[in-house]
A tleap script that builds the chain and sets N, CA, C and O, in Angstrom:
source leaprc.protein.ff14SB
mol = sequence {
  NMET ASN LYS GLY GLU LEU ILE ASN GLU LEU
  SER GLU GLU THR THR PHE SER LYS MET ASP
  VAL THR ARG VAL LEU ASP SER LEU THR ARG
  VAL VAL SER ARG ALA LEU LYS LYS GLY GLU
  LYS VAL SER ILE THR GLY PHE GLY SER PHE
  TRP ILE SER CYS ARG PRO ALA ARG LYS GLY
  ILE ASN PRO ALA THR LYS GLU ARG ILE ASP
  LEU PRO GLU ILE SER ILE PRO ARG PHE LYS
  ALA GLY LYS SER LEU ARG GLU VAL VAL ARG
  SER VAL ARG LEU CGLY
}
set mol.1.N position { 16.708 -4.578 22.031 }
set mol.1.CA position { 16.883 -5.148 20.709 }
set mol.1.C position { 16.797 -4.008 19.695 }
set mol.1.O position { 15.853 -3.219 19.721 }
set mol.2.N position { 17.766 -3.927 18.819 }
set mol.2.CA position { 17.733 -2.911 17.768 }
set mol.2.C position { 17.212 -3.527 16.464 }
set mol.2.O position { 16.884 -4.712 16.413 }
set mol.3.N position { 17.142 -2.714 15.425 }
set mol.3.CA position { 16.570 -3.173 14.156 }
set mol.3.C position { 17.349 -4.360 13.577 }
set mol.3.O position { 16.746 -5.313 13.084 }
set mol.4.N position { 18.675 -4.305 13.635 }
set mol.4.CA position { 19.482 -5.400 13.105 }
set mol.4.C position { 19.241 -6.703 13.840 }
set mol.4.O position { 19.153 -7.764 13.221 }
set mol.5.N position { 19.135 -6.627 15.158 }
set mol.5.CA position { 18.874 -7.823 15.957 }
set mol.5.C position { 17.472 -8.358 15.682 }
set mol.5.O position { 17.267 -9.570 15.622 }
set mol.6.N position { 16.513 -7.460 15.514 }
set mol.6.CA position { 15.153 -7.875 15.182 }
set mol.6.C position { 15.121 -8.590 13.834 }
set mol.6.O position { 14.459 -9.618 13.687 }
set mol.7.N position { 15.828 -8.051 12.864 }
set mol.7.CA position { 15.898 -8.682 11.537 }
set mol.7.C position { 16.509 -10.072 11.637 }
set mol.7.O position { 16.008 -11.013 11.020 }
set mol.8.N position { 17.584 -10.215 12.403 }
set mol.8.CA position { 18.209 -11.529 12.587 }
set mol.8.C position { 17.244 -12.524 13.217 }
set mol.8.O position { 17.136 -13.660 12.756 }
set mol.9.N position { 16.542 -12.106 14.265 }
set mol.9.CA position { 15.580 -12.992 14.940 }
set mol.9.C position { 14.449 -13.411 14.004 }
set mol.9.O position { 14.089 -14.587 13.939 }
set mol.10.N position { 13.894 -12.438 13.279 }
set mol.10.CA position { 12.809 -12.754 12.349 }
set mol.10.C position { 13.283 -13.672 11.236 }
set mol.10.O position { 12.554 -14.572 10.820 }
set mol.11.N position { 14.495 -13.453 10.753 }
set mol.11.CA position { 15.047 -14.288 9.693 }
set mol.11.C position { 15.195 -15.733 10.166 }
set mol.11.O position { 14.877 -16.670 9.433 }
set mol.12.N position { 15.679 -15.905 11.390 }
set mol.12.CA position { 15.835 -17.259 11.937 }
set mol.12.C position { 14.486 -17.926 12.172 }
set mol.12.O position { 14.327 -19.116 11.898 }
set mol.13.N position { 13.516 -17.171 12.676 }
set mol.13.CA position { 12.215 -17.755 12.995 }
set mol.13.C position { 11.410 -18.096 11.745 }
set mol.13.O position { 10.682 -19.089 11.736 }
set mol.14.N position { 11.530 -17.293 10.696 }
set mol.14.CA position { 10.716 -17.499 9.504 }
set mol.14.C position { 11.450 -18.230 8.386 }
set mol.14.O position { 10.818 -18.700 7.440 }
set mol.15.N position { 12.735 -18.329 8.477 }
set mol.15.CA position { 13.626 -18.874 7.434 }
set mol.15.C position { 13.629 -18.023 6.161 }
set mol.15.O position { 14.099 -18.480 5.119 }
set mol.16.N position { 13.104 -16.773 6.232 }
set mol.16.CA position { 13.236 -15.840 5.120 }
set mol.16.C position { 14.628 -15.227 5.184 }
set mol.16.O position { 15.246 -15.173 6.247 }
set mol.17.N position { 15.112 -14.768 4.042 }
set mol.17.CA position { 16.433 -14.133 4.049 }
set mol.17.C position { 16.375 -12.820 4.818 }
set mol.17.O position { 15.310 -12.222 4.968 }
set mol.18.N position { 17.528 -12.381 5.301 }
set mol.18.CA position { 17.598 -11.108 6.022 }
set mol.18.C position { 17.170 -9.956 5.114 }
set mol.18.O position { 16.563 -8.991 5.580 }
set mol.19.N position { 17.479 -10.051 3.834 }
set mol.19.CA position { 17.090 -9.009 2.884 }
set mol.19.C position { 15.576 -8.933 2.754 }
set mol.19.O position { 15.011 -7.840 2.724 }
set mol.20.N position { 14.907 -10.100 2.675 }
set mol.20.CA position { 13.445 -10.117 2.586 }
set mol.20.C position { 12.811 -9.571 3.861 }
set mol.20.O position { 11.859 -8.793 3.797 }
set mol.21.N position { 13.328 -9.970 5.007 }
set mol.21.CA position { 12.799 -9.492 6.281 }
set mol.21.C position { 12.987 -7.980 6.386 }
set mol.21.O position { 12.097 -7.277 6.865 }
set mol.22.N position { 14.139 -7.477 5.943 }
set mol.22.CA position { 14.400 -6.032 5.973 }
set mol.22.C position { 13.386 -5.290 5.120 }
set mol.22.O position { 12.857 -4.259 5.535 }
set mol.23.N position { 13.112 -5.813 3.922 }
set mol.23.CA position { 12.122 -5.179 3.041 }
set mol.23.C position { 10.743 -5.153 3.688 }
set mol.23.O position { 10.053 -4.136 3.630 }
set mol.24.N position { 10.338 -6.252 4.299 }
set mol.24.CA position { 9.023 -6.329 4.936 }
set mol.24.C position { 8.949 -5.369 6.129 }
set mol.24.O position { 7.955 -4.662 6.296 }
set mol.25.N position { 9.984 -5.346 6.947 }
set mol.25.CA position { 9.998 -4.466 8.115 }
set mol.25.C position { 9.980 -2.997 7.700 }
set mol.25.O position { 9.268 -2.190 8.298 }
set mol.26.N position { 10.758 -2.652 6.681 }
set mol.26.CA position { 10.751 -1.272 6.170 }
set mol.26.C position { 9.389 -0.915 5.581 }
set mol.26.O position { 8.907 0.203 5.761 }
set mol.27.N position { 8.769 -1.860 4.879 }
set mol.27.CA position { 7.437 -1.624 4.311 }
set mol.27.C position { 6.404 -1.435 5.415 }
set mol.27.O position { 5.553 -0.550 5.325 }
set mol.28.N position { 6.474 -2.255 6.447 }
set mol.28.CA position { 5.552 -2.125 7.575 }
set mol.28.C position { 5.669 -0.730 8.189 }
set mol.28.O position { 4.656 -0.090 8.474 }
set mol.29.N position { 6.879 -0.266 8.390 }
set mol.29.CA position { 7.105 1.055 8.965 }
set mol.29.C position { 6.512 2.151 8.079 }
set mol.29.O position { 5.863 3.074 8.573 }
set mol.30.N position { 6.739 2.044 6.766 }
set mol.30.CA position { 6.200 3.050 5.835 }
set mol.30.C position { 4.676 3.034 5.806 }
set mol.30.O position { 4.046 4.091 5.809 }
set mol.31.N position { 4.080 1.847 5.777 }
set mol.31.CA position { 2.621 1.724 5.699 }
set mol.31.C position { 1.974 2.278 6.970 }
set mol.31.O position { 0.991 3.014 6.890 }
set mol.32.N position { 2.511 1.933 8.136 }
set mol.32.CA position { 1.965 2.451 9.394 }
set mol.32.C position { 2.117 3.970 9.434 }
set mol.32.O position { 1.187 4.671 9.831 }
set mol.33.N position { 3.268 4.481 9.032 }
set mol.33.CA position { 3.503 5.930 9.020 }
set mol.33.C position { 2.525 6.653 8.102 }
set mol.33.O position { 1.974 7.692 8.466 }
set mol.34.N position { 2.310 6.096 6.903 }
set mol.34.CA position { 1.368 6.717 5.958 }
set mol.34.C position { -0.054 6.726 6.513 }
set mol.34.O position { -0.768 7.721 6.394 }
set mol.35.N position { -0.457 5.611 7.119 }
set mol.35.CA position { -1.807 5.529 7.683 }
set mol.35.C position { -1.981 6.552 8.810 }
set mol.35.O position { -3.008 7.226 8.886 }
set mol.36.N position { -0.995 6.664 9.667 }
set mol.36.CA position { -1.074 7.633 10.758 }
set mol.36.C position { -1.100 9.057 10.219 }
set mol.36.O position { -1.809 9.914 10.748 }
set mol.37.N position { -0.327 9.305 9.168 }
set mol.37.CA position { -0.304 10.643 8.570 }
set mol.37.C position { -1.682 11.018 8.032 }
set mol.37.O position { -2.051 12.192 8.040 }
set mol.38.N position { -2.449 10.025 7.563 }
set mol.38.CA position { -3.805 10.261 7.064 }
set mol.38.C position { -4.813 10.350 8.205 }
set mol.38.O position { -5.990 10.625 7.972 }
set mol.39.N position { -4.361 10.120 9.429 }
set mol.39.CA position { -5.261 10.170 10.576 }
set mol.39.C position { -5.947 8.848 10.871 }
set mol.39.O position { -6.886 8.807 11.666 }
set mol.40.N position { -5.502 7.775 10.251 }
set mol.40.CA position { -6.110 6.465 10.453 }
set mol.40.C position { -5.478 5.768 11.653 }
set mol.40.O position { -4.323 6.026 11.992 }
set mol.41.N position { -6.226 4.900 12.280 }
set mol.41.CA position { -5.735 4.069 13.377 }
set mol.41.C position { -5.247 2.752 12.777 }
set mol.41.O position { -5.871 2.222 11.857 }
set mol.42.N position { -4.143 2.224 13.288 }
set mol.42.CA position { -3.609 0.948 12.814 }
set mol.42.C position { -3.661 -0.039 13.978 }
set mol.42.O position { -3.039 0.189 15.015 }
set mol.43.N position { -4.402 -1.132 13.807 }
set mol.43.CA position { -4.538 -2.142 14.855 }
set mol.43.C position { -3.987 -3.470 14.368 }
set mol.43.O position { -4.331 -3.942 13.284 }
set mol.44.N position { -3.130 -4.063 15.181 }
set mol.44.CA position { -2.602 -5.392 14.904 }
set mol.44.C position { -3.095 -6.269 16.048 }
set mol.44.O position { -2.592 -6.183 17.168 }
set mol.45.N position { -4.079 -7.112 15.761 }
set mol.45.CA position { -4.730 -7.909 16.784 }
set mol.45.C position { -3.706 -8.680 17.613 }
set mol.45.O position { -2.833 -9.358 17.071 }
set mol.46.N position { -3.825 -8.567 18.919 }
set mol.46.CA position { -2.927 -9.255 19.842 }
set mol.46.C position { -1.656 -8.485 20.142 }
set mol.46.O position { -1.049 -8.686 21.194 }
set mol.47.N position { -1.239 -7.606 19.238 }
set mol.47.CA position { -0.007 -6.839 19.442 }
set mol.47.C position { -0.315 -5.458 20.002 }
set mol.47.O position { 0.187 -5.088 21.063 }
set mol.48.N position { -1.149 -4.689 19.284 }
set mol.48.CA position { -1.499 -3.368 19.780 }
set mol.48.C position { -2.024 -2.457 18.703 }
set mol.48.O position { -2.219 -2.861 17.556 }
set mol.49.N position { -2.253 -1.204 19.094 }
set mol.49.CA position { -2.813 -0.203 18.189 }
set mol.49.C position { -1.966 1.059 18.194 }
set mol.49.O position { -1.432 1.469 19.225 }
set mol.50.N position { -1.855 1.660 17.023 }
set mol.50.CA position { -1.167 2.930 16.850 }
set mol.50.C position { -2.206 3.957 16.419 }
set mol.50.O position { -3.092 3.643 15.624 }
set mol.51.N position { -2.109 5.171 16.930 }
set mol.51.CA position { -2.981 6.258 16.498 }
set mol.51.C position { -2.292 7.582 16.776 }
set mol.51.O position { -1.264 7.637 17.450 }
set mol.52.N position { -2.879 8.646 16.245 }
set mol.52.CA position { -2.345 9.988 16.444 }
set mol.52.C position { -3.172 10.692 17.516 }
set mol.52.O position { -4.401 10.617 17.522 }
set mol.53.N position { -2.485 11.367 18.408 }
set mol.53.CA position { -3.131 12.152 19.452 }
set mol.53.C position { -2.652 13.594 19.325 }
set mol.53.O position { -1.554 13.848 18.830 }
set mol.54.N position { -3.459 14.510 19.762 }
set mol.54.CA position { -3.124 15.924 19.654 }
set mol.54.C position { -2.705 16.453 21.024 }
set mol.54.O position { -3.452 16.339 21.995 }
set mol.55.N position { -1.515 17.027 21.095 }
set mol.55.CA position { -1.066 17.685 22.317 }
set mol.55.C position { -1.386 19.167 22.169 }
set mol.55.O position { -0.866 19.815 21.260 }
set mol.56.N position { -2.223 19.716 23.034 }
set mol.56.CA position { -2.649 21.114 22.877 }
set mol.56.C position { -1.502 22.105 23.067 }
set mol.56.O position { -0.474 21.789 23.668 }
set mol.57.N position { -1.705 23.307 22.541 }
set mol.57.CA position { -0.728 24.382 22.721 }
set mol.57.C position { -0.588 24.659 24.214 }
set mol.57.O position { -1.553 24.546 24.971 }
set mol.58.N position { 0.621 25.022 24.625 }
set mol.58.CA position { 0.850 25.284 26.038 }
set mol.58.C position { 2.020 26.240 26.225 }
set mol.58.O position { 2.746 26.554 25.282 }
set mol.59.N position { 2.182 26.683 27.434 }
set mol.59.CA position { 3.310 27.555 27.773 }
set mol.59.C position { 4.485 26.670 28.181 }
set mol.59.O position { 4.306 25.637 28.826 }
set mol.60.N position { 5.684 27.089 27.796 }
set mol.60.CA position { 6.877 26.364 28.171 }
set mol.60.C position { 7.950 27.330 28.621 }
set mol.60.O position { 7.751 28.545 28.616 }
set mol.61.N position { 9.091 26.781 29.013 }
set mol.61.CA position { 10.212 27.611 29.447 }
set mol.61.C position { 11.449 27.163 28.682 }
set mol.61.O position { 11.771 25.975 28.641 }
set mol.62.N position { 12.143 28.131 28.072 }
set mol.62.CA position { 13.417 27.855 27.416 }
set mol.62.C position { 14.432 27.599 28.529 }
set mol.62.O position { 14.720 28.509 29.306 }
set mol.63.N position { 14.986 26.376 28.630 }
set mol.63.CA position { 15.873 26.056 29.748 }
set mol.63.C position { 17.169 26.877 29.744 }
set mol.63.O position { 17.773 27.079 30.798 }
set mol.64.N position { 17.595 27.345 28.585 }
set mol.64.CA position { 18.837 28.111 28.516 }
set mol.64.C position { 18.651 29.533 29.016 }
set mol.64.O position { 19.518 30.066 29.708 }
set mol.65.N position { 17.521 30.158 28.670 }
set mol.65.CA position { 17.318 31.571 29.004 }
set mol.65.C position { 16.263 31.784 30.093 }
set mol.65.O position { 16.091 32.898 30.586 }
set mol.66.N position { 15.559 30.710 30.463 }
set mol.66.CA position { 14.449 30.776 31.426 }
set mol.66.C position { 13.290 31.649 30.936 }
set mol.66.O position { 12.403 32.006 31.712 }
set mol.67.N position { 13.305 31.985 29.661 }
set mol.67.CA position { 12.250 32.794 29.052 }
set mol.67.C position { 11.015 31.927 28.813 }
set mol.67.O position { 11.131 30.777 28.390 }
set mol.68.N position { 9.840 32.481 29.084 }
set mol.68.CA position { 8.591 31.762 28.814 }
set mol.68.C position { 8.312 31.819 27.318 }
set mol.68.O position { 8.441 32.868 26.687 }
set mol.69.N position { 7.924 30.660 26.757 }
set mol.69.CA position { 7.649 30.578 25.324 }
set mol.69.C position { 6.314 29.881 25.103 }
set mol.69.O position { 5.845 29.130 25.958 }
set mol.70.N position { 5.711 30.134 23.956 }
set mol.70.CA position { 4.481 29.462 23.560 }
set mol.70.C position { 4.838 28.251 22.717 }
set mol.70.O position { 5.513 28.374 21.695 }
set mol.71.N position { 4.387 27.089 23.143 }
set mol.71.CA position { 4.603 25.864 22.381 }
set mol.71.C position { 3.329 25.570 21.595 }
set mol.71.O position { 2.239 25.577 22.166 }
set mol.72.N position { 3.452 25.313 20.295 }
set mol.72.CA position { 2.265 25.103 19.462 }
set mol.72.C position { 1.624 23.739 19.701 }
set mol.72.O position { 2.231 22.844 20.290 }
set mol.73.N position { 0.403 23.603 19.238 }
set mol.73.CA position { -0.288 22.322 19.246 }
set mol.73.C position { 0.456 21.396 18.287 }
set mol.73.O position { 0.838 21.806 17.191 }
set mol.74.N position { 0.660 20.147 18.702 }
set mol.74.CA position { 1.338 19.185 17.822 }
set mol.74.C position { 0.619 17.838 17.867 }
set mol.74.O position { -0.072 17.516 18.833 }
set mol.75.N position { 0.796 17.067 16.810 }
set mol.75.CA position { 0.282 15.701 16.750 }
set mol.75.C position { 1.409 14.762 17.133 }
set mol.75.O position { 2.548 14.938 16.701 }
set mol.76.N position { 1.089 13.758 17.950 }
set mol.76.CA position { 2.091 12.790 18.359 }
set mol.76.C position { 1.550 11.380 18.178 }
set mol.76.O position { 0.353 11.150 18.347 }
set mol.77.N position { 2.424 10.430 17.834 }
set mol.77.CA position { 1.976 9.042 17.697 }
set mol.77.C position { 1.788 8.408 19.073 }
set mol.77.O position { 2.536 8.700 20.006 }
set mol.78.N position { 0.806 7.559 19.190 }
set mol.78.CA position { 0.526 6.830 20.432 }
set mol.78.C position { 0.469 5.340 20.120 }
set mol.78.O position { 0.199 4.938 18.988 }
set mol.79.N position { 0.730 4.524 21.151 }
set mol.79.CA position { 0.659 3.072 21.017 }
set mol.79.C position { 0.055 2.505 22.290 }
set mol.79.O position { 0.418 2.901 23.397 }
set mol.80.N position { -0.876 1.568 22.117 }
set mol.80.CA position { -1.426 0.844 23.256 }
set mol.80.C position { -1.252 -0.643 22.979 }
set mol.80.O position { -1.692 -1.151 21.948 }
set mol.81.N position { -0.609 -1.330 23.911 }
set mol.81.CA position { -0.363 -2.759 23.755 }
set mol.81.C position { -1.672 -3.535 23.779 }
set mol.81.O position { -2.588 -3.211 24.534 }
set mol.82.N position { -1.746 -4.560 22.944 }
set mol.82.CA position { -2.913 -5.435 22.908 }
set mol.82.C position { -2.892 -6.427 24.057 }
set mol.82.O position { -1.889 -6.558 24.759 }
set mol.83.N position { -3.987 -7.114 24.241 }
set mol.83.CA position { -4.150 -8.039 25.365 }
set mol.83.C position { -3.068 -9.123 25.391 }
set mol.83.O position { -2.496 -9.402 26.445 }
set mol.84.N position { -2.789 -9.730 24.247 }
set mol.84.CA position { -1.789 -10.809 24.208 }
set mol.84.C position { -0.408 -10.301 24.607 }
set mol.84.O position { 0.303 -10.962 25.364 }
set mol.85.N position { -0.027 -9.130 24.102 }
set mol.85.CA position { 1.279 -8.551 24.437 }
set mol.85.C position { 1.335 -8.199 25.922 }
set mol.85.O position { 2.342 -8.457 26.580 }
set mol.86.N position { 0.272 -7.617 26.450 }
set mol.86.CA position { 0.239 -7.272 27.875 }
set mol.86.C position { 0.403 -8.520 28.740 }
set mol.86.O position { 1.118 -8.490 29.742 }
set mol.87.N position { -0.256 -9.620 28.358 }
set mol.87.CA position { -0.158 -10.854 29.129 }
set mol.87.C position { 1.241 -11.454 29.086 }
set mol.87.O position { 1.711 -12.017 30.075 }
set mol.88.N position { 1.905 -11.333 27.943 }
set mol.88.CA position { 3.265 -11.877 27.810 }
set mol.88.C position { 4.239 -11.144 28.725 }
set mol.88.O position { 5.099 -11.774 29.340 }
set mol.89.N position { 4.116 -9.824 28.824 }
set mol.89.CA position { 5.090 -9.045 29.586 }
set mol.89.C position { 4.658 -8.780 31.029 }
set mol.89.O position { 5.423 -8.195 31.795 }
set mol.90.N position { 3.483 -9.187 31.406 }
set mol.90.CA position { 2.949 -8.913 32.741 }
set mol.90.C position { 3.864 -9.428 33.854 }
set mol.90.O position { 4.022 -8.755 34.873 }
set mol.91.N position { 4.464 -10.599 33.681 }
set mol.91.CA position { 5.261 -11.186 34.748 }
set mol.91.C position { 6.745 -10.782 34.687 }
set mol.91.O position { 7.533 -11.235 35.517 }
set mol.92.N position { 7.130 -9.955 33.736 }
set mol.92.CA position { 8.531 -9.549 33.620 }
set mol.92.C position { 8.870 -8.568 34.729 }
set mol.92.O position { 8.126 -7.616 34.966 }
set mol.93.N position { 9.976 -8.789 35.404 }
set mol.93.CA position { 10.451 -7.889 36.462 }
set mol.93.C position { 11.740 -7.251 35.991 }
set mol.93.O position { 12.702 -7.949 35.674 }
set mol.94.N position { 11.767 -5.929 35.944 }
set mol.94.CA position { 12.951 -5.195 35.526 }
set mol.94.C position { 13.778 -4.848 36.751 }
set mol.94.O position { 13.251 -4.551 37.823 }
set mol.95.N position { 15.112 -4.896 36.556 }
set mol.95.CA position { 15.994 -4.464 37.643 }
set mol.95.C position { 16.310 -5.536 38.521 }
set mol.95.O position { 17.043 -5.344 39.491 }
savepdb mol mol.pdb
quit
């Protein structure tokens, strides 16, 4: 499901206009991004939690030249599904 399909589904389920749903979804994305940028954890009960994790500096290899390079420490976003979401998808079989 892409963003447009998600907006359509939310619009049908809530009876809000697609424009209103788009504004809310865009706002949610901005608010979560800002909170993570400040180092805060964002928890949505039943859905899951977002937080920032630090990937330490490490050695890497440039695939084009096979040269060893130093990769810097970086922050990456993480997500852990909440109990309700895990239970909903537990019985799904892919493939």
